[in-house]
N, C-alpha and C positions, 0 to 999 in steps of 0.2 A: 730483810735479815740484818740482824747487829753481829758483828763480827767480836769474840772474845778481845781484851786487855792482851793475852798471848799473843795471838795471833798480828793485832795493831802495833804490837812491839817487835816482832818480826820481820813485820814490814820496815818499821824505821830502822832495824840494823841493817836489813837488806839495801835499802837506800843508802843508807850511810856508806856501805862498805861498795855500791853501785858506783857511788860520786867521787871515790877517793881515785887517785892515779893506782892502774893495776899494781903498779909494784910495792906499795906502802901496805906494810901491815897495821892493821888499828888493833886495838886493845878492847876487852871487855869493859874497862874501866875508864875509858875515854868516852865510852859510846852511852855507858851508866850515866856517868857524869854531863854529857851534851843535852842526854833527853832526860835528863831528873828521873832518872829510873832507879831503883835496886840493882845494885851488884849481883846479887845474887839471882835477882828474877831474868836478867840479861843474860846470866851464866846460864842458866837452864834452857833457854831459848838458842843460845850460840851453839850448845851440844844438840839441841834434835835440829837444827840445820844443817851442822855438820855430818851428823849420823845420816841424812838425807843427801849428805855430798852436792848442799847448797854452796855450804860455804867450806873453808881449807882453814883449819886449826892449830896451830902448833906450839908447844910448849915450851917454858925453856928463858931464857934470860933475852935473847934474839928472838921470841915468839911473838904472835900476833895474831891475828883473823883475817881473812881479806876473801871475794867471790870465788866458789869452788869452780864456777862453769862461766861461760861468758853472762851478761847480764840480758841481752835479749833472747837467750833458753831458757830462761827459768820464769815459765808462767804463772801469774798471779792465782790460778787455780790451783794449781799445784800446792801452793802456799799455802793456802785455804786449806785445802785440805788436809794436808800433814798436821796442821797445828791445831785444827779445831778439833775437840773432843768429840763430838757429834756435832752431825751435820742435821739430824732431825728437828724441825720445825717446830714440830709440837708431838707430845708425849701422850696418847690416850690413853696407854695400859698403865701407867702405874700413878696414882689409882686408875682401876679401869673404870671408864667414863660411860655413865649409864645411854648415851644417845651414840655409842661408838658407832652402831649398825646402820643409822640411817644421815648419819651427818657426814656433809660435804666437806666441811671446812679440812680433815688432813690432805684431800685430794687436792682441793686451791693451792694449801701451802707447800705442800711437794711440788705441783707445778711452779709455784713462783720462783722456789728454792733452784729448780731446774735452768728455770730461762735464770737467773740470776747468776748461777756457776758457766755456763753458756756462755753468756755477756762477759763475764771476767776472765775468760778462757782464752780470750781476744786479744789479751794486751800481756805484756812480759814486763821484766824487773825495769829494761831500759824504757820503757814508756812511761815510767814512775820515776829514774834518774834523772833522763834530760828531756828537754832543756832546762825545766824550770825548777828541778834542784839542783844547784853544784854547788861543788866544792867549799864556795866562798861563802854560803849559809851556814857552815858546820865550823868554818874557821874563826867568825865572827865572835867577838869574847862578850859582846853585850846582850847573846842572846840566853 
């Protein structure tokens, strides 16, 4: 299973925020610059994550973003299911496949997808942000 860029960037945003001190607010602009992603793309991701309560966003001169929940309570499966438009591994309906009735591929791929989601469900954002990723990686200017 390959995740979309949207989900990939959502994980980058969450890892970044999880690596910062809890009292520090970050900005969409700094995250966009750090990862070399367009500001508008990061903004869409932040809005979706904020809508789900995974991050807190405040506007204004002293505004910014931070995690909306403790990093150990943000499950990786939850993020994937939120960000992915569809999790269907194959589309046999559009156009309708002529071998649909006798084909086992769909069942096999759905079983694999289920196993993948069960596997990632065992992990949280804390597993991604500690200890391999630290604030030091994000504060380096030569990245």
